N, C-alpha and C positions, 0 to 999 in steps of 0.2 A: 513407391517399389519400382524398380527398372526388371522388368521381366523380358527375356530373351525366348522369342518364340521360335521352334523349330520344327520344320516341316521334311524328314529324311525321306527320298527316294531312293532308288536303285542306283541312278546316275544323277542327281541334282539332287544338293538341300537348300531349299527356300529358307530365307531367315528374314525376321525382324527384331528389332529391340523396340520397347514400348515403355514410356515412363508412363506408369498408370496415375489418373488426375485423381484428388480429394476432394469430397463436397463437391461443388459445380463447376469444377476444372476436368476439361476433356483429356481424355489420354492424347502422349504427343507420339509420335513414331518420331524415336532420334534416328534408326537406321533401319534400309532395307535393301536386301540383296540376294542372288544365288549365287551357288557354286557348282560349277557343271563339273563333269568329268570326277566322278566322285566312285567310278569307280577303280580308283588307285586307294582307296580306304576311306571312309567315313570320318578317322581321327586326324589325318592330314586336312581336310576338308572344316571340320570343326577347331583346326587350330588355326587354318586360316581367317573362319569368322571373328574367332577370340581378338584376331590382331587388330582385326577392321572395328571391333568394338572395345578395345584398350581403354581408350579415354572414359569411359563410362563405366560406372559399375553395373555390375550383374546381381541382381539379389533373388532370382528366382528364375528355374528354365522349366517353359510348356511344350510339352513334344505332342506334336499331333502324330494319333496312332490310330489306322483304319479299324480293326478289330477287336472288340473287347468280349466278343461272345456272349452270351445269353445271360452272366449272372454280373456283368460290369455295368453298373446304372450313370454313371457320375465320372467327373474327371477324381482323379486316386494319385495323392501322393506315389511317387514312384520305388516298391521296396522288392527284395527276394520274390514274394510271394506274387506281385503285379507280373513282374520281370516272368515268373512261370507261366503267370495267366495270359499273359501277349502270346510266348510261344506255344501255348498249346493251341493257340488261334491260327497259328502258321499254317495248316493244314483248309484253312476257311478261306484265309485271304495271302497266298504262297508270293505275290507278286507287290506285297506293302510291309506285309507284319517283321517281314526279316530285316529290311530295309532301315523300318521304325526303329528295330533291338537294335542295329547297326550303331544308328544315330545316339540313341539313349545311354547304351555302353561308351560310347567314345565321349560324350557330354560330359557324362558322372565322372569320368577320369580326369578329364581337363578341369571340369569345376566341382568337385569333390567337397566343398565346402557349403553349398547351397541347396536350397530342396529342387526336386526334380519332380513337376508332375504329368500325368498321361492325359490329353484329355483324347475321348473317343469318337471315331466318327458315329458309332452305333447308338450311343449312349442315348439320342435325345430319341430314338426310336423304340424305349423300352415299353412304352406305354402302348405299342400294338397289342389292340385285343387278342385272344385266341383264332377268332376266326380268320383274323387279317395275316397272321404271321404265320399259318399252319398250310403245310402242303399236304395235299388227300394222297398218301402215301401211309405204307404200313407204319404205325408209330412206334414198332418197337426198332427198326431200322430209325427212325428221325431222331428218337431220344437218343440212341447208342452214337450216332453218327453227328448229331448238334445240327438235323436238316432240317432249316425252319427258316424264315425268311428273317434277316436282321435289320435291313437296309444301312444306307450309307448317307454322306452331303448331310448328316445329323447336325455339323456347326453350323450349315451354312444355312439350311435351313429353319433351324433355330433362331439366328441372328437375323435373316429377314423377317422371318413373323415377328419378333420382337419392335424391328422398326416400322413394322407397316403398321403394328397398333398405334405407337406414338404418333405415327404421321396421322393416321385417325382420330387419334385423340379417343380411343374408345379402350375397353380393359379388352389384352386378347383372351381373356377368358369369357368371353361374350360374342368372339368373332370366329365365322368357319372359311378358311384361309384354304387356299391351292398354291402351294410354294413350288415354282419350276425352275429348278438347278441346272440350266442349260448351257453345255462346255464340251470340250473332248471329252469328261465323264458327263451324263446327263441322267436326272431323277425328278420323278416327281412326289411330291407330302401333301398327303392328306390331314389338315392341321386344324382340329375340331376344339375348340374352347381351350386353345393354350396346349394342347398335345398332340403327336404325331397316332393316328388311328390306321393309317394305310400310306405304304411306301412302293416305289415302282423296283426297285432295286431289292433283291433278294437274300437268298443265305451268301451270295458274294455280287460285286458291283457289276454283273454281265450283265442281270435281266433288267428288263424293263425297256425305257425309253431308246432309240436307236443313238449310238452314241461316236465319237470321234472313228475308234478302230473296235467297238464294241457290238456286237449284232444289237444288242438286244433280245426281246421276248420271241423265242424259234420254239417253234416244234420241238418235245427230245426225241420223235420218232426220226425225225429230219436230221439228227446231230447221227442217230444211230445207222441212219440208211447212208450218211457221207462216210460213216466209217468205214460200213462194209463193200459200199459200191467203191470206195477209191482208195479204200487199203490204207485210210491212216488208223495211227494209234490215238489213245486217246489226248495224249500229249500232244499231238500234230494238231488235233483237232481243237483243244484247246486254244493253242496257240489260233491257229485261223478268225476262230471266236471271238480274243480278247484283242489281235494283232491286225488282223486282217478283212473283218468284217466292219459294221457301220458307217457312217459316210466315206472313209475311204475304199472299202469296197462295194460298196454300190457305184458310186463316181469313175472310181480308177482311176482317180487322179490327186485326191489328198483328202486326209482327214480336215482340213482348216475348211472351213466351212464358205470364208470370204474367197477363196481360189474356185470352192464350186461354185456360187454363184456370179463370179465371172465370167467361169465356162456356160453357166448354163445362159445368160444374157449372148452369150455366141452361137449359142443354137445346140450344144449339146446335150444329146439328148439323157445320158445316162447320168449328166449332173442333175437335169429336172428329173428324175426319177429320184434321186437319193435325197433332194429338197423336201419332193411331193410325201416320201415316206416319212421322213422326219417329223415332218409337222402334224400328217395324220396322226401317228403315232400318237405323239404331245396331246391332240384334241381326244383321241380315243380316250387319254388318262382325264382329262379335264369332266369329260363327261360321266367318266365313272366312279370320281371320288365325288361331285355334284349330288350324284345319287345317292352315292354310302352315305354322305353327313345329310341329305336331305334336304340341302341347297346349299349356296354360299356367296360369302360376303366381300371377297374378295382375291382376287387372283394375283401371284406373285411372281415377276421373270426374274431372273439374275444369273449369274455366270456369265463367261465370256458371249453366249451366243445371245442370251436374254437380254445382256445388258447393252448389246452393241448393235444387233441386226434389225433395225427397224421392218425390213421387209418379211423374216420370220415370225417377229411377232406378230402384224397382220396377218400373215398366213394362216397363223394358230388358233387367233382370237376371233375372227370371221365366221359370220353365218351362226353366232350361238345367241340370236336375240330373244328363243323361245327361256331361255335361261335368265333372259333381260340383261344380257350383258352386250355393251356396245362401246366399239372401239371410237376415239377420236384421233381418226388420221391424222390430222396436222399434228397434233400433241405429240402423238408415237415417232412421227418423221424427224420433229425436233427434239426428241430425248436427249440429251448428253447429260449424262452422270459426271457427277465429280466429288470430290471431297469435302466440298461445301456445299452440293448439291446432290444426294445421295440417295433422294429417292424423287420418283415422277410420276404424277397421275397422268396417264393417258387415257382415263375414261370420260366419255361422252359423256357430257351432263346429266344424259336422259338415262343413263345404263344404273341400273339399280345394285350392278357389282361394280364396287370399284376395281381397277387396273393399274397395277403400280409395277415399274421398274425400279428394282431394288439395288446399290451398290453392294455387294455382300463384301464381308470382311472375315472372313475366320480366323484370322491374326488374332485382330483383335478381342474375339470371341474367347479365345483358347486364352489369350493372357490373362481376361477377366476371370475367366475358370478358374486359372492358375491362381492368381491373388487371392480370390476366395478360399481354395482349399489350404492354400498356406497361412491362411489368416486363422485358418479353424485349430491348427496345430496346439494352440496354446489358450483356447476357449477353455472355459470352466463349464462341467457340464451342467445344463439347468434343473430345479426341479422337475419331477412328476407330472404329468398329466392324466388323469384318470380315464381309463377307460370301459367303456359304455356299448353292449351289443343291442343295436335297435335291431327287434322282430320286426316282421311285415306289419304294416301295421295301413291306416289311412284319414285325412282330413277330409272332411266333408264343410261346402257352403250348406247354406240355410235351406234355400229351396232344393237340393240334393235330398237334403237329411227330412225333411217332412215328406219325400216321396216316397222315399226308405221306410221311414217309422210311423207317420202318420200326419195329418195337418195341424199345425199348431203346437207339437210334440218340440220338446228341447230334451239336448243331451243328459246325460245321469250320470255324475263324477260315480267312479269305482274307486280310484283312489291317486294321489296326487303322484308324478311322476317330478326326474331329478330337475328339468329346466325351471325356473320360477312361472307359475301363471300356468302351467301346461299338467293335464290329468289324462289319466285313462280311463274312458267311459264303457259302464256296462255295455253299451249297443255294441252288436258285432255284426258285421257284414259277410256276404257269399262271394267272393269272387269267381265270375265265369268266364274262360278262356275257350277260343276254339280246338282244345285237347281235350282240358279237363276244368276241374275246378278246385278251390278251394275254400274253404266252410270256413266259419269263426274266426275273421279275420277284423280284429278289434278298432272301434274308432278312437281317437284321439282327440280331446278337446283343451280349447273353444275352437268352435267354428271358426273354420276361414273364409275369406272372400273367394279363394280357388279350391274346387276338390284336385286329389292328390292322392295316390295309389302307390305306397312302396313296397317294393319285394324282393327278394333276392335272385341269382343267377339259377340255384335250383328250383326256386317259382317259375323263374321264366320256362322253363322246359316241361313241367308239369303243366302249365296254364296252355301250354303252346302260343307263348306271345315272344317278342322279340323289343324289352323294354329299354331304354337309352339310359347310358348311366348318365345323372344330371345332379345339379345342384339344387337344393331345395325351393319350390316355387317356379323353376323355370321350365314349366311343362308346355309350352307350345311345339307342337309337332312330335311330339311324345308317342306313346304308343297307347291303342285302345283300351278300353274293359268293360265287362258290362258288370254292375254291381245289385245284388239280390238281397234288399230285406225284407222283414214280416209283411211291409204295405205295398210294397211295390219293385218295382226292377227300373235301373237309370242303365242305359249305354251311356259310357262317355267317348267321345271320340279322340279325345289325349286327356292324360293326366297322368296312366300309369309309368314308373319309372324305375330305376334302381338306384336308389339315393347314393348321390359321391359320400366318401366317406369324409368326415370335417371333425374340425372340433368349435367349439363353443366358448367363446372367451369372452370374460368381463374387461371394459377398456383397460384395468390394472394389471389383469394379466398379460394383455396384448404387450402393456408397457416391459411390464418386467421379462416379455420371453423376445420382445426388441420385434415383435412384426405387426402385419395391419390388417384390417379387413379386407379378404378375396387374395392375400398371400396364399401360397401352397408351404407346404414344409415336408418333410420327411419325419417319420416317426419311427421310433425304434423299441418293441419289446425285446426284453432280457431277464434272462434269472427262471423264464417259465420252462413248461416241456420244450417248446422249440420257439428259437429267437428269430423272429419278424423284423423287416424292415417293411412297413408300409409307404408306398412313396402318393405325392399328389395330392395330400391331403389339403384340405380347401381350410382355409381360419376363417371364421363367422363371430365379428366382435360386435359387442352391444351392452348397453348398460345393464340390461335384464336376462342376460344371460348368465351361467353359472360352467366354473371351468369345467370340461368334459368332452371326450372325443368321441363319435359315434361310428361304428363298422357295423355290418349288417352279419348275419349268420353265420353266411359262408365266411366272411374272412375272419369271424371268430373261431370258429371249427380249424380254421389255416395256422393257426398259432394257438391253438388248446389253451385260448385263455380261460384263467379260474378268476374268480371273483376278486375284487381287489386290486386288478392288473392294472398295472401304470407303465406310460410310455413315456419317452424322452425322443425333443427335439434333437434332432442332428442338424446341426447346421454351420457354418463360418461367417465369416462377418467381414463385412467390405464398408467402409464409412458408416456403421450405424445398420444397417443393411442384411437379412439374413442371404449368405447367398445359396442356399439349398432350397428357398423360395423359387420353384421353377418357371412362375408365372411372374417374369420380372414387372415392375410397378410401371404403368404406362397413365395414369391418372392421379 
């Protein structure tokens, strides 16, 4: 499949034509270019691009779209409904979405017989938890006007995090990463076990890090003060913050860091201040995201500055030894990226955190998602997957069980449950949190090697705890809880989690659905009171499992699930691999 990737701006169009590989064959870049002066019209520019690509067939077109709003979570085939969604998001991205739409419409006219797919900058960040995307304003205003953090550069953050996992030869689902896309536009992203859980850009690409011409974080009161004291209109304030701030505004020279660094070497104090503010802001976000994730395994630097400025990389990564971060200064200075060497490790051998410089490739990511989406058009709907509600429960080891229920005691089976060999026990335990307690939480057997307590988000608030969403069995650095039994009390320093939604599959089921252990899929629940799509559902495969999806009570209530409900995997297929598996396979 040959895919034309278009990145349409207001004054230029960047494009690539890629031939997508099959099996072990890597995608091949057939053409690459930029059309300037698009202010004369996107149709003329698209015609110029098609003329240059005329020696090659085009099977699909992938369009970069900056803002998809709250409800677009994946690459999508462009139709009238999607165009309307992109149009409705123009107030959220007035500098980008209109140009994206102009390019889409011109390309559809020029290539009416091939599928067109929109790939959204915001889609990767759909996994942000509410506490990360919510602004502390009146919820009525936020909901009515779409005021929340959406995040951007998602295609780049997704791509480099996958590349990092492959380079480290570790599943992305086991890594906590901080991705720093540093260029004329700049953003930081906390990627926890394969999912974006926080990001520096907000409702618009203006928030967060210092950028080429954008201010990044600024007190809203300062903007109001500027408007009042300087007599600026809202439009003039927006122009100042988007076009005349950042590195350009601080340095008074340019938005190009290379020019600023040259001026700083010559003693220009404004240039030096611009460099210091830029680096300081990035360092702040590293510290914040390491804290919010409870640690960090890998820091990624990408984008024009991240990939090319050794001095800025050093400025950002120094004095982090308290986090186990140590830079290899020689490797940093020598780091030169190219297509044959797209990932370079610049961490010191004693560093507990891997420091990677990675050449981003948003166009390839767009092409891959386009191919996946196009291939989904002719997929047959697979058979349903039974959905079960997993109420709060716990698993105990032998030592803890005996403390709670008496020395030498063992669990008493109450009844078998759906998964072979597992059963509900007569024994119940009380959970005691800092705020309140929940009594009568049932034990599941048999006993395990580790203690694990699984609750819902609603239970969190009742107990007054902050339990992370985790895969079953991954309890390191999870939340503490006190267990009370009839014979004693045990305080667990860790072990309390909100269990991640998951599907148990026998290997035969996995073969049928064309998925593998630790893949992630989307599951659609349709035909009930509320149709719903559950994203980021973990696939767990074992010969001892029976096919069944497990969600907690909050998730079941959201869909108003009834008994005997089933769901269907939403997926497309690329070379036999489900493309809605948000975690790309890394091992």
